[in-house]
N, C-alpha and C positions, 0 to 999 in steps of 0.2 A: 452579466445576466444572460441566462439561456432561455429559449422559448420552450414552454411546455408542449408546444405543437411539434417540436423537432423530435424525430425518432431517436431513441437512445440505444446505443450499444453498450452492453455491460460485459466487461472482460472479467470473468469470475475465477477467483482462486478459492482457497479453502475457507471454511467458516460460513457463518450465517448471513453476513452482510450482503452478498450478491442477491439473495432471495428477498432480503428486507427491502432493498432498492427496487426489485421487481414488483413486490407487493405495493410499494409506494406509487409506482407507475400505474398499477392497476387501479388504485384508489383515485388517482388524478386523471385516469383515462389517457395516459400517455403511452404511445406505442413504444415497444422495446424489443430487442433481440439479444440473447445472452451468448457470448462466446465462452463456453465452459472449458477452461484449461484442463486437459484430460488428466494430467498427473495430480491435480489438486482439487478441482471442483467436485462437490458432492453429486451423486446421481440426481437427475432431474426428471420429473414426470413428462410424458409426451405432450401434455397440454401446455407446457411452458415453452415458448418459442426459443429454441437454443440450438447451437451447433457445437459439438465437442471437437476440440483441436489440440494436438500436442503443443507443448510450450514453445518448441523451437520452430514450429510452422507459422512464422509471422506472416508470410505471404498469404497463406490460407486464411488466417484470421482477418487480415485486411480485406481479402476478397469476399469473405462471408459478411462482413459488416457492410461493404458497399453493395453487395447483392441484395441485402435486406434493407437497403436505403437508410442506413443509420447516418446521422450527421454528427451528433455529439457522442463521445465515448467516455465511459467512466471505468476505472479500475477498482475492483472491490474484492477483498479477501486476500489471504496470505499466499504469496508465491515465493519460491526459492530458486536459486541459480541451478541450472543443470550441472551435475557433478560427475557424470559419466558412470555412476553406479546405479542408484535407484531412480535417478532422473537423467535419461539419455539425451544427448544432443544430436538430433538427426534433422538438420535444417532443410527447408525447402528453398526455392530460389530467393524468396523474400527474406528468409532467415540468413542466407549466405550474404545477401546485399547488406543486411544489418551488421553482420559480423565483420565484414570488410570495412564498412563505413565508420563503425564505432568501436573498432577493435581496442583502441587505447582506453576507451571508457570502461569496457568490460573488466579491465584489470583493477579498477578502482572501486569506489563506493556505490552502494545501491541507489542513492539519490541521483547520481550521474546516469545510471542505467535507466531509471524511470524517465529522466529528461530526454534521453536518447530515443527511447521508445515513443514518447510523446511527439518528438520531432519527426520521426519517421512516419507516424500516423498522420501528422499535419501535412507532410509532403504528398499524401494521398487524399487530401481534402477532408480529413477527419479532425474534429475539434475535441481535444482531451479536456475534460472538466473534473472538478473535485467532487467526491461523494457528497460534500456539504452543499454544493450547488444544486444537487438533485434532491437531496433529503436533508434539509437543515436540522431536523429534529435529532439527527445522529450526534450532534454536538452536545457535550456535557453542559448542564446549566451552571451559571455562575454561583459561587458560594459553596458552603459545605454540603457534601452529598451524604453525610452520616449524621447520626444523632449526637455524636460526640464532637464538640467544636474544638478546633485547634487552639492551642495556647498562643500567647504573644511570641514566645520563643519559637514555636513551630512556624508561625506565620512569617517570622523574620527569616527562618531557614528556607521557606518556600521561595521567598524573593531572591535569596542568594542562589538557590538551585536553578531558578529560572534564568537568572543572569548568566550563570556558568553554562547552562544548556544552550543559550543563544550564542555564546562565544564559541562553543564547540560546533554548533550548527554552521557557523560562518566558515569553518574550515572545510566544509563539504565532505567530511569523513563520516558523518553520522549525525543524528539528531538528539540522541538521549545521553544523559549522564546520570551517575549515581553520586550523591553528595552526602558526606558524613562530617559533622562538626565543621561545616563551612568549607570543606575541601573535597575535590573530586576524587573518588576512589575507583571509579570505573567509567569508561567512555565507550559508546557504541562505535564499532568499526565496521569493516567490510563483512564480518561474520553476522552482523545484525544484533538486534536488541536481545533476543533470546539467549544468544551466546554470551552477551555481556552480563546478563543476570545469572546465567549458569556459573560464570566464573566467580561470582560472589559466594558460592557455596564453600569456597576455601577459606572464607573469613571466619573469625570466631564469632560466637553468638552476640557479644556486646556490640560488635560492629554492624550488626544487622538492624539495629535501631537507627534508621536513617531516613532522610528525605530524598525523594527521587522524582524525576520527570521523564 
């Protein structure tokens, strides 16, 4: 559990979720400050407490969070690895320390990178929390979310897909799988979920009728 009185730092990537969490803080009168990752976060009004920081300036991000007296930190929105092309890697001192300390992790899966960033933030007295800890209503409700209910066969395939996804998640290579006729036909890897789904475009139309998680 986290205290609603603790000031929240929101590390914002692309998408609507960062501001959704900020608005939830406004409703609950919880203080917050946004670290808007410059390459991804949408423009923000001056009335929103925020600091824009490039993705590789980890030291500047930590300094801004501590300067604004944030204790808990949540990551929200989509981020991508610097690739040297459209996302440049120009680290500050904090970024260099991160690269040296976690160099081996950076060559692996995204989950390991997220854990490494959380570990570095913790070393500076910042507590990384889940978006669901801050805004539980982000979670999907149990049951069918559509008017059409799944058949018994579909329900069985969901259970199989969930089991296979958990098995893949245990490998730390990724969290998502695509399942067709009870078999995994795609696994999330270092490139991420979008790349996994894009690879399915090579499949024929009949194989696109599938269960996935």
